[in-house]
N, C-alpha and C positions, 0 to 999 in steps of 0.2 A: 504494500500500500504506500503511495507516494507520501513523503514526509514522515513516515513512521521511523522511529529510531532503530538503528541496526543493533540488535541484541539477540543472543542465542535463545532458542525456545527453552522455557523452564522445564527442567526434568521432573518427571512424575515422582512423587514421594514413594519411597520403597515401602512395600506392604509390611505390616507388622508380622513377625514370625508367629506361626500358629502355636497355641498353647499345647502343652503335653496333655494326653488323655486324662481326664479327671478320674474316671473309674468310680466304681461303687465305694462308698466310705469304708465298708468293712474290708474290702479287698485292699484298699490303701493302707489300712492298719496292718493287715497280714504281711505286707511287704516289709514291715519293720519288726513285727512281733515274732514271726517264724525264725528269721536269722538270729534274733536276740535269744530265742529259746535254744537254738543250737549253740550259740556262744556260751550260754549258761550250762550246757552239757559237756563242754570241752574238758579233756583230761587234765588240763592245767589247773583246774579247781580241785585241789586235793580233798577228797571226801565230800564234795558237793559245792554248790554255789554259795557265796557269802549271803547271809540274810539281807544285808543292806542292798544287794543287787536283786535278790529274789522278790523282795517286797514290791517294788514298782512294776516288775514283770507280772506278778500275780494281780496287782491292781489293774493293769492294762487288760489282762485276760477277763477279769470280772466285768470291767466296763464294756468290753466288746460283747460279752455274753448278754449284757443288759441292753444292748443296742446303742450304747453311748460311745460312738466312734471318736468324738472330740475328747472325752475323758480318757479313752484308751491312748489316744495320740499324746495327750499331756503326760500320762504316766510313762510312755516310751521316751518322751523328751527328757524326763528326769533320769531314766535308766541310761540314756546315752551320755548324759553328763557324768553319772556315777562311773560308767565304764572308763572314763578318761581320768579318774582319780589315780594319782601315782601310787597309792598304797596297794593296788592290786597287781597281780602278774600281768605283764604286757600281753594283750590279745594278739594272737597270730593273724597274719593275713589270711583271708580277706576280712576277718571279723573286726579288725581295728577300724574299719570303715564305719562301724556302728558308734564309735566314740565321737562326742562333740564336746570339746573343751570350751570353757568360757574365755574368750580372748580379752586381752588387756585393751583398755580404751586407746584409740588412735585416731588421728585426723582422717576424715573421709577421703582426702586426696591420696592417702597412702594405699588405699585399696586399688589394685590394678584394674578393677572393673568399674571404678568410679565414674569414668567418662561415658560408659555405655548407657544406652537408653534402658528404661525399665523393661520393655519386652525382651531386649537382648539379654539382660541380666537373668530374667526369668527362664529364658530358653537355655542359657548356659547351666543354670542350677538344675533344671529338669534333665538335661543331658548327663550331667555328672551323677545325678541320682540314678538314672537308668544304667549308666556304666557300672556304678556300685552294685545295683541290683543283680546284674549279670554275674559279676565277680562273686557276690555273696551266694547266689544260687549255685554256682559251680562249686564253691567251697562247701556249702551245705550238702550237696549231692555226694561229694567225695567223702565227707565225714559220715554220712549215712551208710555208704557202701562199706567203709572201714569198720563200722560198728554193727554190721549184720542187719541193718534195716532195709526192708524191701525197696529196691530202687527201680522197679518196673515203671516205664513211662517217663523217667527223668530225662534220659538223653534226647529223645525226640523233642521234648519241650525246650530243652536248653539249645538244641541245634536251631530250632525255629527262632528263638530269642536272639541268638548270635546273628543269624541271617538278617533279621529285621534291623538290628542295630548297625549293620553294615551300610544302611542307607543314611541319607542326610536327615537330620532331625530325629524325631522319635515316632516311627510309624505305629499306628494302633496295633499292628500285628505283634509288636514287642510285648505289650501288656496282655494281649490275648493269649500269649504263650506263657508268660511268667506268672500271672495270677493263678491259673490252675495248678502250676507247679507248687506254689506256696501252700495252696489249700490241700493238695495231696500230701505234701511232706508233713504238714501239721497233723494230719490224721494218723500218721505213722510214728510220730515222735513220742518218746517217754517224757514224763514231766520232770523238770529239774528238781533235784532234792537239795535241801538246805544243809550246809556244812555246820558242824559244831564250832564253837569259838576257838578251840585249839587248832582245828584244821584251817580256819580262816587265818589265824595268826601265822601258822607255818607257811601258808601259801603267800602271804604278804611278805614274810621275811625272805622267801626264795625269789620273789619278784624283784 
């Protein structure tokens, strides 16, 4: 058009990355509850799990049974913080991914993701969680096989989850494979038992 200023056309805004599949609230709880249960069954807990760790796990189980997914998630938040306490033996990989330490205060600009947009940050968090889910599922399946727990159907589910995570983002096929895995494994796991005080002290000293 005559007289119009010469300027490049404005680029269209990049679409926001799609959110990770929300899933059923109970299924979302099982993604954390079941690997936490296996972590409490590890041989590194001499004589059983410390009562301080078992209490929030049992609270999460009770909340889930009552249909309180938010309460179960809150109890698992507490368990993840307690897993990070230095008094316990260090959790082996991949179970140390269940630990959440309380970080020291720091300026926001020290966060390497500070400059990212909120959707980009959420997508990165969701992808890290999905990667951890696969590693935890593989670790739990290996533990189950080593401890004589029926592992039928585990490998096809894990293979489907691996294939799904090979794509960009988090395809819905990933959680379609991993959620039934957690539900099946939970039905086959024994309940963690509490250790006596002497066993807790010995485990802490060895850690």
